[in-house]
N, CA, C and O atoms as a printed pandas DataFrame, in Angstrom:
     atom_number atom_name residue_name chain_id  residue_number  x_coord  y_coord  z_coord
0              1         N          MET        A               1  -32.248 -105.189   36.001
1              2        CA          MET        A               1  -33.549 -104.701   35.602
2              3         C          MET        A               1  -34.580 -104.886   36.726
3              4         O          MET        A               1  -35.508 -104.089   36.867
4              5         N          ASP        A               2  -34.404 -105.944   37.518
5              6        CA          ASP        A               2  -35.325 -106.170   38.632
6              7         C          ASP        A               2  -35.369 -104.959   39.560
7              8         O          ASP        A               2  -36.437 -104.556   40.020
8              9         N          PHE        A               3  -34.198 -104.385   39.829
9             10        CA          PHE        A               3  -34.119 -103.245   40.742
10            11         C          PHE        A               3  -34.937 -102.071   40.223
11            12         O          PHE        A               3  -35.627 -101.407   40.996
12            13         N          ILE        A               4  -34.867 -101.810   38.919
13            14        CA          ILE        A               4  -35.619 -100.699   38.319
14            15         C          ILE        A               4  -37.118 -100.912   38.513
15            16         O          ILE        A               4  -37.836  -99.984   38.885
16            17         N          PHE        A               5  -37.584 -102.123   38.263
17            18        CA          PHE        A               5  -39.020 -102.389   38.402
18            19         C          PHE        A               5  -39.453 -102.438   39.866
19            20         O          PHE        A               5  -40.615 -102.177   40.174
20            21         N          GLN        A               6  -38.535 -102.769   40.765
21            22        CA          GLN        A               6  -38.848 -102.655   42.191
22            23         C          GLN        A               6  -39.055 -101.186   42.551
23            24         O          GLN        A               6  -39.992 -100.845   43.273
24            25         N          LEU        A               7  -38.176 -100.317   42.046
25            26        CA          LEU        A               7  -38.329  -98.877   42.296
26            27         C          LEU        A               7  -39.624  -98.342   41.704
27            28         O          LEU        A               7  -40.312  -97.535   42.330
28            29         N          ILE        A               8  -39.955  -98.786   40.507
29            30        CA          ILE        A               8  -41.218  -98.374   39.882
30            31         C          ILE        A               8  -42.387  -98.769   40.781
31            32         O          ILE        A               8  -43.305  -97.975   40.984
32            33         N          GLY        A               9  -42.361  -99.985   41.318
33            34        CA          GLY        A               9  -43.420 -100.438   42.219
34            35         C          GLY        A               9  -43.469  -99.634   43.511
35            36         O          GLY        A               9  -44.550  -99.318   44.008
36            37         N          ILE        A              10  -42.315  -99.308   44.049
37            38        CA          ILE        A              10  -42.268  -98.519   45.290
38            39         C          ILE        A              10  -42.845  -97.130   45.056
39            40         O          ILE        A              10  -43.640  -96.645   45.862
40            41         N          PHE        A              11  -42.452  -96.486   43.962
41            42        CA          PHE        A              11  -43.000  -95.165   43.656
42            43         C          PHE        A              11  -44.499  -95.234   43.378
43            44         O          PHE        A              11  -45.248  -94.342   43.778
44            45         N          GLY        A              12  -44.936  -96.288   42.696
45            46        CA          GLY        A              12  -46.362  -96.459   42.453
46            47         C          GLY        A              12  -47.146  -96.596   43.745
47            48         O          GLY        A              12  -48.186  -95.962   43.924
48            49         N          ALA        A              13  -46.637  -97.429   44.642
49            50        CA          ALA        A              13  -47.300  -97.601   45.942
50            51         C          ALA        A              13  -47.312  -96.288   46.716
51            52         O          ALA        A              13  -48.296  -95.966   47.381
52            53         N          ALA        A              14  -46.219  -95.528   46.630
53            54        CA          ALA        A              14  -46.153  -94.250   47.340
54            55         C          ALA        A              14  -47.227  -93.285   46.831
55            56         O          ALA        A              14  -47.892  -92.623   47.629
56            57         N          PHE        A              15  -47.399  -93.203   45.513
57            58        CA          PHE        A              15  -48.429  -92.312   44.970
58            59         C          PHE        A              15  -49.824  -92.725   45.420
59            60         O          PHE        A              15  -50.625  -91.875   45.808
60            61         N          VAL        A              16  -50.122  -94.015   45.373
61            62        CA          VAL        A              16  -51.444  -94.495   45.794
62            63         C          VAL        A              16  -51.652  -94.220   47.283
63            64         O          VAL        A              16  -52.726  -93.780   47.692
64            65         N          LEU        A              17  -50.633  -94.477   48.084
65            66        CA          LEU        A              17  -50.752  -94.257   49.530
66            67         C          LEU        A              17  -50.836  -92.774   49.886
67            68         O          LEU        A              17  -51.528  -92.404   50.834
68            69         N          ILE        A              18  -50.148  -91.937   49.143
69            70        CA          ILE        A              18  -50.262  -90.490   49.376
70            71         C          ILE        A              18  -51.687  -90.036   49.089
71            72         O          ILE        A              18  -52.278  -89.303   49.883
72            73         N          GLY        A              19  -52.241  -90.465   47.962
73            74        CA          GLY        A              19  -53.619  -90.107   47.632
74            75         C          GLY        A              19  -54.600  -90.576   48.689
75            76         O          GLY        A              19  -55.481  -89.827   49.110
76            77         N          PHE        A              20  -54.442  -91.817   49.112
77            78        CA          PHE        A              20  -55.336  -92.379   50.131
78            79         C          PHE        A              20  -55.188  -91.630   51.453
79            80         O          PHE        A              20  -56.184  -91.301   52.097
80            81         N          SER        A              21  -53.959  -91.364   51.854
81            82        CA          SER        A              21  -53.717  -90.667   53.122
82            83         C          SER        A              21  -54.280  -89.253   53.104
83            84         O          SER        A              21  -54.900  -88.813   54.072
84            85         N          MET        A              22  -54.064  -88.545   52.005
85            86        CA          MET        A              22  -54.582  -87.175   51.907
86            87         C          MET        A              22  -56.112  -87.159   51.983
87            88         O          MET        A              22  -56.700  -86.240   52.552
88            89         N          MET        A              23  -56.747  -88.176   51.410
89            90        CA          MET        A              23  -58.197  -88.264   51.493
90            91         C          MET        A              23  -58.626  -88.577   52.926
91            92         O          MET        A              23  -59.557  -87.958   53.441
92            93         N          LYS        A              24  -57.964  -89.520   53.562
93            94        CA          LYS        A              24  -58.343  -89.909   54.923
94            95         C          LYS        A              24  -58.128  -88.782   55.926
95            96         O          LYS        A              24  -58.864  -88.673   56.907
96            97         N          PHE        A              25  -57.109  -87.931   55.684
97            98        CA          PHE        A              25  -56.850  -86.803   56.580
98            99         C          PHE        A              25  -57.668  -85.570   56.220
99           100         O          PHE        A              25  -57.511  -84.514   56.832
100          101         N          GLY        A              26  -58.541  -85.705   55.227
101          102        CA          GLY        A              26  -59.454  -84.632   54.864
102          103         C          GLY        A              26  -58.840  -83.536   54.006
103          104         O          GLY        A              26  -59.456  -82.486   53.829
104          105         N          LYS        A              27  -57.656  -83.747   53.474
105          106        CA          LYS        A              27  -57.015  -82.743   52.632
106          107         C          LYS        A              27  -57.552  -82.795   51.204
107          108         O          LYS        A              27  -57.694  -81.760   50.552
108          109         N          TRP        A              28  -57.844  -83.985   50.725
109          110        CA          TRP        A              28  -58.403  -84.179   49.393
110          111         C          TRP        A              28  -59.707  -84.949   49.519
111          112         O          TRP        A              28  -59.915  -85.677   50.489
112          113         N          LYS        A              29  -60.582  -84.787   48.536
113          114        CA          LYS        A              29  -61.802  -85.584   48.442
114          115         C          LYS        A              29  -61.626  -86.570   47.299
115          116         O          LYS        A              29  -60.787  -86.372   46.420
116          117         N          ASN        A              30  -62.424  -87.638   47.316
117          118        CA          ASN        A              30  -62.271  -88.629   46.251
118          119         C          ASN        A              30  -62.693  -88.089   44.884
119          120         O          ASN        A              30  -62.447  -88.740   43.869
120          121         N          GLU        A              31  -63.318  -86.921   44.838
121          122        CA          GLU        A              31  -63.672  -86.292   43.568
122          123         C          GLU        A              31  -62.598  -85.316   43.097
123          124         O          GLU        A              31  -62.700  -84.787   41.991
124          125         N          ASP        A              32  -61.572  -85.064   43.909
125          126        CA          ASP        A              32  -60.534  -84.095   43.555
126          127         C          ASP        A              32  -59.606  -84.626   42.471
127          128         O          ASP        A              32  -59.306  -85.818   42.412
128          129         N          LEU        A              33  -59.165  -83.717   41.622
129          130        CA          LEU        A              33  -58.257  -84.089   40.546
130          131         C          LEU        A              33  -56.949  -84.651   41.102
131          132         O          LEU        A              33  -56.453  -85.659   40.599
132          133         N          TYR        A              34  -56.382  -84.016   42.130
133          134        CA          TYR        A              34  -55.108  -84.487   42.680
134          135         C          TYR        A              34  -55.207  -85.922   43.197
135          136         O          TYR        A              34  -54.294  -86.724   42.999
136          137         N          TYR        A              35  -56.302  -86.231   43.848
137          138        CA          TYR        A              35  -56.503  -87.589   44.360
138          139         C          TYR        A              35  -56.519  -88.596   43.205
139          140         O          TYR        A              35  -55.859  -89.634   43.264
140          141         N          ASN        A              36  -57.274  -88.278   42.164
141          142        CA          ASN        A              36  -57.389  -89.198   41.033
142          143         C          ASN        A              36  -56.104  -89.280   40.217
143          144         O          ASN        A              36  -55.785  -90.340   39.678
144          145         N          LEU        A              37  -55.369  -88.184   40.118
145          146        CA          LEU        A              37  -54.076  -88.223   39.435
146          147         C          LEU        A              37  -53.072  -89.080   40.202
147          148         O          LEU        A              37  -52.345  -89.878   39.609
148          149         N          ALA        A              38  -53.037  -88.909   41.512
149          150        CA          ALA        A              38  -52.127  -89.720   42.332
150          151         C          ALA        A              38  -52.471  -91.199   42.207
151          152         O          ALA        A              38  -51.582  -92.035   42.038
152          153         N          ASN        A              39  -53.742  -91.518   42.289
153          154        CA          ASN        A              39  -54.172  -92.911   42.148
154          155         C          ASN        A              39  -53.897  -93.450   40.760
155          156         O          ASN        A              39  -53.401  -94.566   40.609
156          157         N          GLY        A              40  -54.214  -92.665   39.751
157          158        CA          GLY        A              40  -54.008  -93.115   38.383
158          159         C          GLY        A              40  -52.540  -93.341   38.060
159          160         O          GLY        A              40  -52.175  -94.387   37.524
160          161         N          PHE        A              41  -51.696  -92.365   38.385
161          162        CA          PHE        A              41  -50.275  -92.498   38.104
162          163         C          PHE        A              41  -49.663  -93.639   38.915
163          164         O          PHE        A              41  -48.889  -94.440   38.390
164          165         N          GLY        A              42  -50.017  -93.706   40.197
165          166        CA          GLY        A              42  -49.498  -94.779   41.045
166          167         C          GLY        A              42  -49.908  -96.152   40.561
167          168         O          GLY        A              42  -49.099  -97.079   40.544
168          169         N          SER        A              43  -51.151  -96.283   40.170
169          170        CA          SER        A              43  -51.614  -97.604   39.726
170          171         C          SER        A              43  -51.012  -97.996   38.378
171          172         O          SER        A              43  -50.796  -99.181   38.125
172          173         N          ILE        A              44  -50.736  -97.018   37.508
173          174        CA          ILE        A              44  -50.048  -97.333   36.250
174          175         C          ILE        A              44  -48.654  -97.889   36.554
175          176         O          ILE        A              44  -48.228  -98.875   35.952
176          177         N          LEU        A              45  -47.952  -97.251   37.491
177          178        CA          LEU        A              45  -46.625  -97.752   37.869
178          179         C          LEU        A              45  -46.721  -99.155   38.461
179          180         O          LEU        A              45  -45.863  -99.999   38.204
180          181         N          LEU        A              46  -47.751  -99.401   39.244
181          182        CA          LEU        A              46  -47.931 -100.730   39.837
182          183         C          LEU        A              46  -48.305 -101.775   38.784
183          184         O          LEU        A              46  -47.948 -102.945   38.922
184          185         N          VAL        A              47  -49.016 -101.366   37.743
185          186        CA          VAL        A              47  -49.312 -102.284   36.633
186          187         C          VAL        A              47  -48.006 -102.698   35.948
187          188         O          VAL        A              47  -47.806 -103.874   35.641
188          189         N          LEU        A              48  -47.129 -101.736   35.714
189          190        CA          LEU        A              48  -45.838 -102.048   35.102
190          191         C          LEU        A              48  -45.039 -103.026   35.960
191          192         O          LEU        A              48  -44.442 -103.973   35.448
192          193         N          ASN        A              49  -45.037 -102.786   37.260
193          194        CA          ASN        A              49  -44.342 -103.664   38.200
194          195         C          ASN        A              49  -44.933 -105.072   38.158
195          196         O          ASN        A              49  -44.199 -106.057   38.081
196          197         N          ALA        A              50  -46.250 -105.160   38.210
197          198        CA          ALA        A              50  -46.913 -106.465   38.219
198          199         C          ALA        A              50  -46.686 -107.214   36.909
199          200         O          ALA        A              50  -46.504 -108.431   36.910
200          201         N          PHE        A              51  -46.697 -106.493   35.802
201          202        CA          PHE        A              51  -46.455 -107.125   34.505
202          203         C          PHE        A              51  -45.036 -107.693   34.443
203          204         O          PHE        A              51  -44.831 -108.829   34.014
204          205         N          TYR        A              52  -44.075 -106.904   34.869
205          206        CA          TYR        A              52  -42.679 -107.348   34.819
206          207         C          TYR        A              52  -42.450 -108.590   35.683
207          208         O          TYR        A              52  -41.774 -109.532   35.269
208          209         N          PHE        A              53  -43.018 -108.575   36.876
209          210        CA          PHE        A              53  -42.815 -109.695   37.802
210          211         C          PHE        A              53  -43.856 -110.807   37.632
211          212         O          PHE        A              53  -43.887 -111.758   38.412
212          213         N          LYS        A              54  -44.705 -110.682   36.608
213          214        CA          LYS        A              54  -45.710 -111.703   36.265
214          215         C          LYS        A              54  -46.650 -112.032   37.431
215          216         O          LYS        A              54  -46.955 -113.193   37.703
216          217         N          ASN        A              55  -47.094 -110.976   38.104
217          218        CA          ASN        A              55  -48.029 -111.119   39.213
218          219         C          ASN        A              55  -49.427 -110.792   38.674
219          220         O          ASN        A              55  -49.844 -109.634   38.651
220          221         N          ILE        A              56  -50.134 -111.833   38.246
221          222        CA          ILE        A              56  -51.412 -111.654   37.536
222          223         C          ILE        A              56  -52.469 -110.972   38.414
223          224         O          ILE        A              56  -53.156 -110.064   37.944
224          225         N          ALA        A              57  -52.610 -111.380   39.649
225          226        CA          ALA        A              57  -53.635 -110.801   40.528
226          227         C          ALA        A              57  -53.381 -109.304   40.740
227          228         O          ALA        A              57  -54.308 -108.497   40.668
228          229         N          PHE        A              58  -52.151 -108.950   40.995
229          230        CA          PHE        A              58  -51.772 -107.554   41.209
230          231         C          PHE        A              58  -51.955 -106.755   39.913
231          232         O          PHE        A              58  -52.352 -105.591   39.951
232          233         N          PHE        A              59  -51.666 -107.380   38.776
233          234        CA          PHE        A              59  -51.859 -106.747   37.476
234          235         C          PHE        A              59  -53.341 -106.434   37.246
235          236         O          PHE        A              59  -53.683 -105.329   36.827
236          237         N          ILE        A              60  -54.214 -107.398   37.516
237          238        CA          ILE        A              60  -55.661 -107.202   37.328
238          239         C          ILE        A              60  -56.175 -106.114   38.260
239          240         O          ILE        A              60  -56.902 -105.219   37.829
240          241         N          LEU        A              61  -55.807 -106.185   39.521
241          242        CA          LEU        A              61  -56.251 -105.193   40.513
242          243         C          LEU        A              61  -55.872 -103.785   40.085
243          244         O          LEU        A              61  -56.716 -102.888   40.094
244          245         N          ASN        A              62  -54.637 -103.582   39.718
245          246        CA          ASN        A              62  -54.169 -102.238   39.400
246          247         C          ASN        A              62  -54.604 -101.764   38.020
247          248         O          ASN        A              62  -54.712 -100.560   37.791
248          249         N          THR        A              63  -54.853 -102.676   37.107
249          250        CA          THR        A              63  -55.432 -102.278   35.825
250          251         C          THR        A              63  -56.837 -101.729   36.057
251          252         O          THR        A              63  -57.206 -100.697   35.496
252          253         N          PHE        A              64  -57.611 -102.417   36.878
253          254        CA          PHE        A              64  -58.959 -101.958   37.217
254          255         C          PHE        A              64  -58.894 -100.602   37.921
255          256         O          PHE        A              64  -59.681  -99.705   37.621
256          257         N          TRP        A              65  -57.951 -100.456   38.860
257          258        CA          TRP        A              65  -57.763  -99.208   39.610
258          259         C          TRP        A              65  -57.412  -98.065   38.650
259          260         O          TRP        A              65  -57.911  -96.950   38.801
260          261         N          THR        A              66  -56.561  -98.343   37.675
261          262        CA          THR        A              66  -56.168  -97.343   36.682
262          263         C          THR        A              66  -57.367  -96.903   35.854
263          264         O          THR        A              66  -57.573  -95.709   35.639
264          265         N          VAL        A              67  -58.154  -97.863   35.391
265          266        CA          VAL        A              67  -59.329  -97.546   34.570
266          267         C          VAL        A              67  -60.303  -96.660   35.345
267          268         O          VAL        A              67  -60.826  -95.690   34.796
268          269         N          LEU        A              68  -60.546  -96.982   36.602
269          270        CA          LEU        A              68  -61.457  -96.165   37.415
270          271         C          LEU        A              68  -60.913  -94.761   37.626
271          272         O          LEU        A              68  -61.667  -93.788   37.584
272          273         N          SER        A              69  -59.622  -94.651   37.849
273          274        CA          SER        A              69  -59.017  -93.327   38.032
274          275         C          SER        A              69  -59.113  -92.498   36.758
275          276         O          SER        A              69  -59.436  -91.311   36.807
276          277         N          ILE        A              70  -58.834  -93.117   35.629
277          278        CA          ILE        A              70  -58.926  -92.403   34.351
278          279         C          ILE        A              70  -60.362  -91.964   34.087
279          280         O          ILE        A              70  -60.599  -90.859   33.600
280          281         N          LYS        A              71  -61.317  -92.832   34.411
281          282        CA          LYS        A              71  -62.737  -92.485   34.236
282          283         C          LYS        A              71  -63.073  -91.235   35.053
283          284         O          LYS        A              71  -63.750  -90.336   34.554
284          285         N          ASP        A              72  -62.611  -91.171   36.289
285          286        CA          ASP        A              72  -62.902  -90.017   37.133
286          287         C          ASP        A              72  -62.166  -88.757   36.655
287          288         O          ASP        A              72  -62.700  -87.652   36.754
288          289         N          ILE        A              73  -60.956  -88.920   36.145
289          290        CA          ILE        A              73  -60.210  -87.763   35.608
290          291         C          ILE        A              73  -60.937  -87.196   34.391
291          292         O          ILE        A              73  -61.077  -85.980   34.259
292          293         N          VAL        A              74  -61.398  -88.074   33.507
293          294        CA          VAL        A              74  -62.150  -87.627   32.329
294          295         C          VAL        A              74  -63.434  -86.927   32.756
295          296         O          VAL        A              74  -63.800  -85.896   32.193
296          297         N          LYS        A              75  -64.107  -87.481   33.738
297          298        CA          LYS        A              75  -65.347  -86.881   34.248
298          299         C          LYS        A              75  -65.075  -85.485   34.799
299          300         O          LYS        A              75  -65.857  -84.564   34.562
300          301         N          LEU        A              76  -63.974  -85.320   35.533
301          302        CA          LEU        A              76  -63.619  -84.004   36.072
302          303         C          LEU        A              76  -63.231  -83.041   34.963
303          304         O          LEU        A              76  -63.538  -81.851   35.032
304          305         N          TYR        A              77  -62.566  -83.548   33.952
305          306        CA          TYR        A              77  -62.145  -82.715   32.833
306          307         C          TYR        A              77  -63.346  -82.143   32.078
307          308         O          TYR        A              77  -63.304  -81.015   31.587
308          309         N          LYS        A              78  -64.417  -82.935   31.993
309          310        CA          LYS        A              78  -65.603  -82.521   31.239
310          311         C          LYS        A              78  -66.435  -81.465   31.979
311          312         O          LYS        A              78  -67.297  -80.829   31.373
312          313         N          LYS        A              79  -66.189  -81.274   33.266
313          314        CA          LYS        A              79  -66.971  -80.290   34.036
314          315         C          LYS        A              79  -66.678  -78.868   33.610
315          316         O          LYS        A              79  -67.253  -77.928   34.159
């Protein structure tokens, strides 16, 4: 089971890093839906990883990151 949650964490990190990289290279803006979806999905996967491995600091960080991403997705949806 550890291997599965390691993969979940790797995919989560990949989504967050893809979103960040696309923003830094000017392909996406922090207000773009794709950026917020990548961050939101990636951080949810990282929350699962942190919960499984009992990493409280990482769990708190990524829970906060998820909430902010969801807030921005909802804001974009309402436009």
